[in-house]
Backbone as ProteinMPNN parsed JSONL, in Angstrom:
{"seq_chain_A": "XXXXXXXXXXXXXXXXXXXXXXXXXXXXXXXXXXXXXXXXXXXXXXXXXXXXXXXXXXXXXXXXXXXXXXXXXXXXXXXXXXXXXXXXXXXXXXXXXXXXXXXXXXXXXXXXXXXXXXXXXXXXXXXXXXXXXXXXXXXXXXXXXXXXXXXXXXXXXXXXXXXXXXXXXX", "coords_chain_A": {"N_chain_A": [[43.755, 116.039, 40.583], [46.88, 116.097, 42.401], [50.242, 115.178, 41.949], [53.514, 114.303, 43.152], [56.813, 114.257, 42.045], [59.839, 112.912, 42.878], [62.686, 114.49, 42.589], [64.707, 113.409, 41.071], [63.712, 111.54, 39.492], [62.122, 112.941, 38.006], [62.184, 115.676, 35.201], [64.906, 118.298, 34.238], [64.143, 119.569, 31.991], [61.468, 120.155, 32.346], [60.954, 122.395, 33.801], [62.79, 123.973, 32.434], [62.782, 124.105, 29.587], [63.978, 124.507, 27.093], [66.926, 124.414, 27.636], [70.069, 123.706, 26.963], [72.744, 123.032, 28.156], [72.796, 120.909, 30.706], [74.194, 120.533, 32.876], [75.267, 122.507, 34.591], [73.006, 123.524, 36.35], [71.844, 121.286, 37.069], [73.706, 120.238, 39.173], [73.208, 122.411, 40.817], [70.527, 122.258, 41.672], [70.885, 119.325, 42.546], [72.368, 120.609, 44.925], [70.535, 122.183, 46.428], [68.528, 119.761, 46.654], [69.798, 118.248, 48.652], [70.176, 119.761, 50.751], [67.813, 120.355, 51.598], [66.963, 117.642, 52.424], [68.793, 117.42, 54.419], [68.199, 119.358, 56.133], [65.159, 118.291, 56.746], [65.791, 115.928, 58.064], [67.118, 117.344, 60.526], [65.057, 118.246, 61.695], [63.567, 115.516, 62.097], [61.986, 114.712, 60.474], [59.809, 113.782, 56.835], [61.491, 114.239, 54.169], [59.949, 116.613, 51.758], [57.137, 115.575, 50.13], [57.225, 113.028, 49.102], [59.559, 112.09, 50.694], [61.841, 112.127, 49.781], [63.439, 115.005, 49.024], [63.761, 117.529, 46.955], [60.984, 118.288, 44.47], [59.05, 117.499, 41.807], [56.049, 118.988, 40.607], [53.379, 117.537, 39.772], [50.229, 118.087, 38.194], [47.077, 117.054, 37.726], [47.823, 115.973, 34.995], [49.291, 118.209, 34.053], [52.591, 119.365, 34.207], [53.848, 121.47, 36.957], [55.178, 123.94, 36.289], [57.782, 124.181, 38.197], [59.844, 123.326, 40.874], [59.602, 121.769, 43.917], [60.091, 121.884, 47.163], [59.736, 120.376, 51.111], [59.751, 120.985, 54.115], [58.085, 119.454, 57.354], [56.662, 120.296, 60.625], [54.293, 120.314, 62.827], [54.405, 122.538, 64.398], [55.392, 124.459, 63.051], [56.598, 124.953, 59.104], [59.006, 124.64, 56.623], [59.005, 125.923, 53.605], [60.57, 125.533, 50.323], [60.983, 126.814, 46.467], [61.041, 126.983, 43.363], [60.301, 128.367, 40.442], [58.447, 128.649, 37.194], [56.215, 131.481, 37.194], [52.692, 131.207, 36.189], [49.532, 132.119, 34.945], [47.905, 130.421, 34.523], [46.792, 127.019, 34.571], [46.373, 126.288, 31.758], [48.523, 128.138, 30.287], [51.281, 128.361, 28.395], [53.568, 129.45, 28.637], [57.285, 129.874, 28.96], [59.958, 131.015, 31.091], [62.293, 133.259, 31.003], [60.983, 135.58, 33.434], [62.545, 133.57, 36.208], [61.463, 132.218, 39.45], [62.343, 132.476, 43.046], [61.37, 131.236, 46.16], [61.37, 131.367, 49.593], [60.255, 130.16, 52.971], [59.326, 130.399, 56.098], [56.747, 128.933, 57.736], [54.273, 129.058, 60.285], [51.205, 127.434, 61.45], [48.025, 128.877, 61.698], [46.222, 129.626, 65.007], [44.063, 130.621, 65.538], [40.31, 131.086, 66.399], [39.168, 131.442, 63.974], [40.479, 129.87, 61.325], [43.147, 131.123, 59.478], [44.399, 129.634, 57.396], [47.147, 130.133, 58.329], [50.691, 131.59, 59.065], [52.822, 133.616, 57.86], [56.7, 133.775, 58.377], [59.047, 134.477, 58.248], [60.526, 135.105, 54.763], [62.101, 134.642, 51.939], [62.794, 135.79, 48.887], [63.267, 135.832, 45.277], [64.045, 137.135, 41.822], [65.024, 135.618, 38.713], [66.814, 135.322, 36.007], [68.006, 133.117, 34.038], [68.448, 130.065, 33.591], [70.76, 128.455, 35.294], [71.043, 130.296, 37.221], [68.869, 130.44, 38.861], [68.519, 128.376, 39.644], [70.692, 127.972, 41.355], [70.214, 130.003, 42.774], [67.746, 128.774, 44.282], [69.387, 126.609, 45.832], [70.683, 128.546, 47.319], [68.446, 129.614, 48.751], [67.761, 127.067, 49.859], [69.836, 127.101, 51.64], [69.406, 129.116, 53.125], [67.241, 128.534, 54.608], [67.325, 126.19, 55.822], [69.555, 127.584, 57.717], [67.432, 128.92, 58.899], [65.683, 127.021, 60.71], [67.55, 125.75, 62.156], [68.197, 127.854, 64.212], [66.387, 128.522, 65.999], [64.414, 126.239, 68.083], [61.701, 124.192, 67.25], [59.118, 124.964, 68.489], [59.442, 127.506, 69.186], [59.024, 129.049, 67.407], [56.202, 130.116, 67.148], [56.067, 132.102, 68.78], [57.182, 134.117, 67.607], [55.094, 134.812, 65.846], [53.109, 137.373, 64.967], [50.42, 137.361, 64.678], [49.729, 135.907, 66.01], [47.247, 134.263, 68.053], [47.282, 133.869, 70.991], [49.183, 134.922, 72.02], [49.864, 137.728, 75.019], [47.39, 140.746, 74.89], [46.987, 141.078, 72.632], [44.217, 141.599, 69.901], [41.444, 141.125, 68.323]], "CA_chain_A": [[44.523, 115.334, 41.641], [48.299, 116.195, 42.561], [51.057, 114.232, 42.104], [54.691, 114.74, 44.097], [57.796, 113.57, 41.458], [61.377, 112.862, 43.209], [63.815, 114.918, 41.45], [65.412, 112.13, 40.382], [62.972, 110.641, 38.673], [61.812, 113.898, 36.996], [63.257, 116.409, 33.818], [64.728, 119.535, 34.44], [62.997, 120.411, 31.357], [59.83, 120.11, 32.681], [60.958, 123.77, 34.219], [63.558, 124.503, 31.663], [62.32, 123.377, 27.978], [65.198, 125.026, 26.195], [67.948, 124.274, 28.566], [71.17, 122.519, 26.475], [73.588, 122.622, 28.803], [71.972, 120.626, 32.17], [74.966, 120.238, 34.031], [75.175, 123.319, 35.934], [71.41, 123.776, 36.636], [71.45, 119.535, 37.812], [74.152, 120.279, 40.364], [72.348, 123.172, 41.966], [69.318, 121.428, 42.454], [71.302, 118.353, 43.651], [73.164, 120.804, 46.393], [69.608, 122.519, 47.096], [67.889, 118.992, 46.878], [70.783, 117.913, 49.974], [69.936, 120.931, 51.484], [65.942, 119.898, 52.102], [67.405, 116.361, 52.802], [69.56, 118.18, 55.817], [66.358, 120.178, 56.622], [64.228, 117.691, 57.283], [66.769, 115.176, 59.072], [67.482, 118.056, 61.397], [63.8, 118.336, 62.267], [63.304, 114.37, 61.867], [60.539, 114.497, 59.224], [60.266, 113.386, 55.429], [61.716, 115.633, 52.83], [58.866, 117.022, 50.845], [55.763, 114.731, 50.357], [57.34, 111.527, 48.721], [60.544, 111.927, 51.807], [62.758, 112.409, 48.877], [63.706, 115.883, 48.893], [62.791, 118.506, 46.054], [60.155, 117.342, 43.993], [58.507, 118.199, 40.422], [54.69, 118.731, 41.074], [52.094, 117.108, 38.625], [48.541, 118.825, 38.919], [45.847, 116.826, 36.592], [48.517, 115.609, 34.052], [50.205, 119.027, 33.881], [53.522, 119.695, 35.11], [53.71, 122.596, 37.201], [56.925, 124.751, 36.184], [58.705, 124.262, 39.405], [60.971, 122.541, 41.545], [59.123, 122.452, 45.363], [60.793, 121.411, 48.58], [59.832, 121.198, 51.935], [60.158, 119.706, 55.75], [56.836, 120.304, 58.067], [56.045, 119.798, 61.182], [52.84, 120.666, 63.1], [54.512, 123.663, 65.169], [56.535, 125.424, 61.937], [57.257, 124.445, 58.519], [59.853, 125.402, 55.712], [59.057, 125.95, 52.019], [61.392, 126.063, 49.091], [60.441, 126.689, 45.342], [61.738, 127.622, 42.184], [58.811, 128.018, 39.541], [58.306, 129.741, 36.347], [54.73, 132.284, 37.52], [51.439, 131.215, 35.191], [48.43, 132.433, 35.213], [46.775, 129.053, 34.861], [47.412, 125.47, 34.11], [47.18, 126.366, 30.243], [49.455, 129.338, 29.997], [52.046, 127.515, 28.321], [54.735, 130.571, 28.476], [58.297, 129.96, 30.224], [60.623, 131.869, 31.731], [62.431, 134.043, 32.189], [61.919, 134.813, 34.688], [62.255, 131.913, 37.132], [61.205, 133.079, 40.663], [62.48, 131.339, 43.86], [61.166, 131.644, 47.127], [61.814, 130.183, 50.418], [59.21, 130.703, 53.577], [59.009, 129.674, 57.476], [55.075, 129.251, 58.499], [53.659, 128.186, 61.508], [49.704, 127.395, 61.354], [47.036, 129.761, 62.482], [45.566, 129.2, 66.004], [42.625, 131.488, 66.126], [39.377, 130.392, 66.246], [38.774, 131.145, 62.473], [42.057, 129.414, 60.91], [43.045, 131.884, 57.866], [45.442, 129.254, 56.728], [48.598, 130.022, 58.363], [50.929, 132.602, 58.947], [54.327, 133.375, 57.092], [56.846, 134.607, 59.318], [60.432, 134.877, 57.141], [60.361, 135.064, 53.346], [63.543, 134.866, 50.782], [61.837, 135.941, 47.072], [64.274, 136.799, 44.526], [63.465, 136.46, 40.303], [66.442, 135.339, 37.938], [66.586, 135.661, 34.389], [68.443, 132.282, 33.466], [67.968, 129.005, 34.523], [71.549, 128.239, 36.354], [70.974, 131.194, 38.068], [67.447, 130.19, 39.274], [68.883, 126.745, 40.304], [71.626, 128.378, 42.156], [69.086, 130.953, 43.8], [67.057, 127.936, 44.778], [70.406, 126.33, 46.642], [71.418, 129.46, 48.178], [67.278, 129.469, 49.216], [67.646, 126.098, 50.94], [70.916, 127.136, 52.635], [68.919, 129.708, 54.466], [66.098, 127.992, 55.224], [68.431, 125.613, 56.883], [69.995, 128.342, 58.824], [66.426, 129.65, 60.109], [65.804, 125.674, 61.4], [68.783, 125.697, 63.05], [68.48, 128.96, 64.582], [66.139, 128.0, 67.171], [63.447, 125.098, 68.193], [60.485, 124.282, 66.601], [58.123, 125.287, 69.292], [59.527, 128.915, 69.678], [58.63, 129.803, 65.929], [55.148, 130.796, 67.712], [55.989, 132.943, 69.447], [57.368, 135.262, 66.945], [53.999, 135.169, 64.889], [52.618, 138.509, 65.25], [49.025, 136.794, 64.346], [49.253, 134.658, 67.062], [46.22, 134.437, 69.083], [47.968, 133.042, 72.133], [49.977, 136.293, 73.047], [48.628, 138.414, 75.671], [47.524, 142.167, 74.534], [46.441, 141.573, 71.272], [42.915, 141.48, 69.848], [40.722, 141.711, 66.705]], "C_chain_A": [[46.604, 116.231, 41.346], [49.191, 115.291, 42.922], [53.007, 114.492, 42.53], [55.588, 113.725, 42.901], [59.208, 113.724, 41.915], [62.478, 113.501, 42.281], [64.82, 114.286, 40.76], [65.037, 111.268, 39.272], [62.027, 111.589, 37.563], [62.543, 114.456, 35.679], [63.618, 117.664, 34.422], [64.144, 120.228, 33.381], [62.146, 120.7, 31.406], [59.958, 121.706, 33.36], [61.435, 124.453, 33.323], [63.294, 123.987, 30.14], [63.561, 123.439, 27.185], [66.503, 124.785, 26.776], [68.858, 123.459, 27.621], [72.008, 121.992, 27.184], [72.855, 122.283, 30.208], [73.336, 120.815, 33.311], [75.236, 121.038, 35.371], [73.915, 123.664, 36.999], [71.223, 122.285, 37.498], [72.198, 119.828, 39.165], [73.938, 120.98, 41.322], [71.238, 122.967, 42.453], [69.823, 120.543, 42.783], [71.689, 118.727, 45.281], [71.565, 121.259, 47.183], [68.182, 120.976, 47.454], [68.718, 118.359, 48.687], [70.11, 118.572, 50.758], [68.652, 120.466, 52.793], [66.047, 118.779, 52.634], [67.763, 116.669, 54.224], [68.741, 118.787, 56.747], [65.621, 119.317, 57.728], [64.703, 116.814, 58.175], [67.116, 115.741, 60.21], [66.045, 118.085, 62.45], [63.077, 116.798, 62.771], [62.02, 114.188, 61.634], [60.761, 114.205, 58.048], [60.708, 115.171, 54.975], [61.248, 115.603, 51.717], [57.91, 115.707, 51.011], [56.018, 113.519, 49.946], [59.063, 111.233, 49.669], [61.922, 111.827, 50.842], [63.569, 113.667, 48.36], [63.037, 117.1, 48.101], [62.288, 117.42, 45.067], [59.46, 118.445, 42.947], [56.781, 117.867, 41.22], [53.579, 118.382, 39.997], [50.782, 117.32, 38.833], [47.368, 118.427, 37.269], [46.35, 116.648, 35.313], [49.345, 117.093, 33.317], [51.457, 119.118, 34.724], [53.634, 120.953, 35.672], [55.219, 122.983, 37.061], [57.521, 124.78, 37.182], [59.458, 123.19, 39.642], [60.541, 122.896, 42.861], [60.069, 121.601, 46.451], [60.129, 121.893, 50.096], [60.02, 120.251, 53.249], [59.095, 120.83, 56.942], [56.662, 119.195, 59.321], [54.688, 120.39, 61.758], [52.908, 122.214, 63.641], [55.189, 124.68, 63.757], [56.673, 124.642, 60.593], [57.74, 125.454, 57.355], [59.414, 124.85, 54.15], [60.111, 126.366, 51.455], [61.062, 125.9, 47.748], [60.87, 127.33, 44.568], [60.447, 127.344, 40.879], [58.752, 129.359, 38.681], [56.342, 130.306, 36.578], [54.02, 131.953, 36.181], [50.127, 131.612, 35.86], [47.452, 131.627, 35.305], [46.824, 128.055, 34.016], [47.44, 125.374, 32.658], [48.035, 127.477, 29.605], [50.888, 128.358, 29.777], [53.478, 128.278, 27.972], [56.205, 129.986, 29.301], [58.916, 130.905, 30.23], [61.772, 132.468, 30.705], [61.653, 135.071, 32.521], [61.445, 133.988, 35.612], [62.247, 132.786, 38.739], [61.437, 131.949, 41.784], [62.19, 132.038, 45.115], [61.503, 130.568, 48.35], [60.812, 130.893, 51.553], [59.055, 129.7, 55.243], [57.263, 129.933, 57.252], [55.015, 128.238, 59.364], [51.884, 128.555, 61.013], [48.96, 128.35, 62.247], [46.364, 129.009, 63.485], [44.636, 129.861, 66.575], [41.618, 130.391, 65.902], [39.071, 130.188, 65.078], [40.065, 131.266, 61.924], [42.219, 130.363, 59.571], [44.268, 131.244, 57.355], [46.842, 129.01, 57.122], [49.392, 131.599, 58.085], [52.546, 132.753, 58.54], [55.178, 134.561, 57.735], [58.359, 135.164, 58.848], [60.064, 134.649, 55.85], [61.811, 135.419, 52.576], [62.961, 134.999, 49.809], [63.173, 136.357, 46.563], [63.618, 136.209, 43.268], [65.044, 136.463, 39.83], [66.051, 135.279, 36.465], [67.201, 134.441, 33.463], [68.391, 131.03, 34.546], [69.132, 128.47, 35.375], [71.454, 129.205, 37.39], [69.678, 131.315, 39.236], [68.109, 129.101, 39.759], [69.806, 127.194, 41.335], [70.872, 128.883, 43.645], [68.483, 130.319, 44.739], [68.236, 126.884, 45.987], [70.762, 127.387, 47.896], [69.848, 129.214, 49.483], [67.477, 128.433, 50.704], [68.768, 126.22, 51.999], [70.562, 128.094, 53.919], [67.516, 129.512, 55.181], [66.705, 126.977, 56.352], [68.698, 126.431, 58.114], [68.69, 128.825, 59.543], [65.958, 128.326, 60.699], [66.332, 125.463, 62.078], [69.06, 127.111, 64.172], [67.65, 128.988, 66.178], [64.957, 126.824, 66.897], [62.21, 125.115, 67.6], [59.366, 125.053, 67.281], [58.253, 126.843, 69.402], [59.149, 129.524, 68.547], [57.594, 130.764, 66.405], [55.343, 131.746, 68.066], [56.5, 134.5, 68.75], [56.341, 135.609, 65.669], [53.183, 136.469, 65.498], [50.853, 138.25, 64.812], [48.861, 135.712, 65.565], [48.216, 134.476, 68.068], [46.273, 134.303, 70.753], [48.56, 134.415, 73.216], [49.139, 137.461, 73.678], [48.728, 139.977, 74.873], [46.744, 142.324, 73.093], [44.677, 141.238, 70.998], [42.595, 141.844, 68.459], [40.336, 143.041, 66.478]], "O_chain_A": [[47.182, 116.69, 40.36], [49.111, 114.641, 43.964], [53.56, 115.091, 41.608], [55.208, 112.563, 42.762], [59.848, 114.639, 41.397], [63.005, 112.912, 41.337], [65.631, 114.758, 39.963], [65.67, 110.58, 38.472], [61.407, 111.155, 36.592], [63.408, 113.772, 35.132], [62.768, 118.207, 35.128], [63.648, 121.337, 33.578], [61.699, 121.543, 30.628], [58.864, 122.269, 33.419], [60.887, 125.528, 33.078], [64.176, 123.19, 29.819], [64.076, 122.439, 26.684], [67.354, 125.148, 25.964], [68.388, 122.34, 27.416], [72.246, 120.785, 27.14], [72.349, 123.209, 30.843], [73.213, 121.232, 34.463], [75.369, 120.685, 36.543], [73.993, 123.986, 38.184], [70.5, 122.236, 38.493], [71.565, 119.726, 40.216], [74.219, 120.675, 42.481], [70.886, 123.4, 43.55], [69.343, 120.391, 43.906], [71.582, 118.059, 46.31], [71.322, 120.826, 48.31], [67.22, 121.092, 48.214], [68.028, 118.139, 49.682], [69.371, 117.979, 51.544], [68.58, 120.331, 54.014], [65.201, 118.612, 53.512], [67.088, 116.214, 55.148], [68.706, 118.649, 57.97], [65.489, 119.459, 58.943], [64.08, 116.801, 59.237], [67.467, 114.968, 61.102], [66.046, 117.969, 63.675], [62.206, 116.789, 63.641], [61.148, 113.671, 62.332], [61.961, 114.259, 57.78], [60.474, 116.355, 55.217], [61.671, 114.945, 50.766], [58.006, 114.944, 51.972], [55.182, 112.68, 50.281], [59.719, 110.247, 49.333], [62.979, 111.428, 51.33], [64.315, 113.517, 47.392], [61.98, 117.608, 48.473], [62.721, 116.295, 44.819], [59.326, 119.662, 43.073], [56.424, 116.984, 42.0], [52.986, 119.321, 39.466], [50.206, 116.678, 39.711], [47.046, 119.096, 36.287], [45.639, 117.021, 34.379], [49.902, 117.032, 32.221], [51.348, 118.945, 35.938], [53.513, 121.818, 34.804], [56.189, 122.448, 37.599], [58.111, 125.86, 37.173], [59.717, 122.283, 38.851], [60.834, 124.021, 43.268], [60.681, 120.59, 46.105], [59.951, 123.063, 50.435], [60.359, 119.069, 53.291], [59.135, 122.019, 57.26], [56.566, 117.969, 59.285], [54.0, 120.997, 60.936], [51.986, 123.019, 63.507], [55.319, 125.875, 64.024], [56.904, 123.456, 60.829], [57.271, 126.56, 57.086], [59.484, 123.708, 53.697], [60.689, 127.384, 51.837], [60.757, 124.727, 47.533], [61.203, 128.462, 44.919], [59.897, 126.284, 40.581], [58.89, 130.534, 39.023], [55.403, 129.617, 36.181], [54.549, 132.303, 35.126], [49.787, 131.447, 37.032], [46.391, 131.81, 35.902], [46.895, 128.207, 32.796], [48.252, 124.619, 32.123], [48.134, 127.576, 28.382], [51.459, 127.762, 30.691], [54.326, 127.818, 27.207], [55.979, 129.643, 30.462], [58.625, 131.815, 29.453], [61.956, 131.934, 29.611], [61.593, 135.775, 31.512], [60.27, 133.7, 35.838], [62.93, 133.772, 39.017], [60.972, 130.814, 41.683], [62.583, 133.19, 45.304], [61.795, 129.379, 48.227], [60.465, 132.049, 51.311], [58.721, 128.519, 55.328], [56.72, 130.905, 56.727], [55.431, 127.079, 59.357], [51.455, 129.557, 60.441], [49.292, 128.556, 63.415], [45.901, 127.907, 63.193], [44.327, 129.825, 67.766], [41.798, 129.261, 65.449], [38.699, 129.063, 64.745], [40.736, 132.298, 61.924], [41.375, 130.275, 58.679], [45.169, 131.951, 56.904], [47.601, 128.162, 56.653], [49.019, 132.483, 57.315], [53.375, 131.953, 58.972], [54.857, 135.749, 57.778], [58.7, 136.304, 59.16], [59.121, 133.863, 55.751], [62.433, 136.466, 52.755], [62.275, 133.988, 49.658], [64.006, 137.028, 47.173], [62.891, 135.216, 43.29], [65.987, 137.064, 40.344], [64.906, 135.19, 36.022], [67.032, 134.55, 32.249], [68.325, 131.005, 35.775], [68.689, 127.909, 36.377], [71.826, 128.86, 38.511], [69.602, 132.087, 40.192], [68.072, 129.309, 40.972], [69.597, 126.622, 42.405], [70.872, 128.516, 44.82], [68.433, 130.777, 45.881], [67.688, 126.48, 47.013], [71.027, 127.108, 49.065], [69.972, 128.819, 50.642], [67.416, 128.692, 51.906], [68.722, 125.597, 53.059], [70.993, 128.076, 55.072], [66.937, 130.175, 56.041], [66.509, 127.071, 57.564], [68.273, 126.175, 59.24], [68.789, 129.133, 60.731], [65.671, 128.727, 61.827], [65.806, 124.841, 63.001], [70.1, 127.229, 64.819], [68.159, 129.366, 67.234], [64.609, 126.513, 65.758], [61.664, 126.209, 67.46], [58.687, 125.795, 66.572], [57.239, 127.477, 69.693], [58.896, 130.721, 68.684], [57.761, 131.975, 66.255], [54.608, 132.6, 67.571], [56.288, 135.629, 69.193], [56.595, 136.392, 64.754], [52.656, 136.351, 66.604], [50.173, 139.268, 64.679], [47.951, 134.925, 65.826], [48.679, 134.629, 69.199], [45.379, 134.621, 71.537], [48.459, 134.73, 74.402], [48.148, 138.015, 73.202], [49.768, 140.393, 74.361], [46.139, 143.281, 72.611], [43.998, 140.685, 71.864], [43.199, 142.578, 67.676], [39.866, 143.37, 65.389]]}, "name": "protein", "num_of_chains": 1, "seq": "XXXXXXXXXXXXXXXXXXXXXXXXXXXXXXXXXXXXXXXXXXXXXXXXXXXXXXXXXXXXXXXXXXXXXXXXXXXXXXXXXXXXXXXXXXXXXXXXXXXXXXXXXXXXXXXXXXXXXXXXXXXXXXXXXXXXXXXXXXXXXXXXXXXXXXXXXXXXXXXXXXXXXXXXXX"}
């Protein structure tokens, strides 16, 4: 079972266990959190799964080594995440590096749903906690810019895998 924990109820040490000075990281995460909330407000939806913005995820008692945020509509979704990639739940290694990703996705509209199509992505790896937290803030700025660049229904027309576009065949 997966549980979303709002940023303000979690602990930055879940992602950066050896971090001593937390101020710069906490400030950058707060900036990213505010941008996810603004993004959701722009779209008129909840920010994240709890409606609070950025969240830590806990899966079957384990905290995934990351912070996640999203704003989702039926037509398009915007996701941002900062995480330490792990091979499995029992992999207890920590960064560096930490990865930051932001993406814009639309649902699949074909008969055989493939799960969705990524239309725009921003990805980077960072070697320090402060750089990765600032990278997440930059990624959420990028997501917000993407969201205001066109209305939600217009993203479908950018999907090369869209089954409704004329001339596309399997």
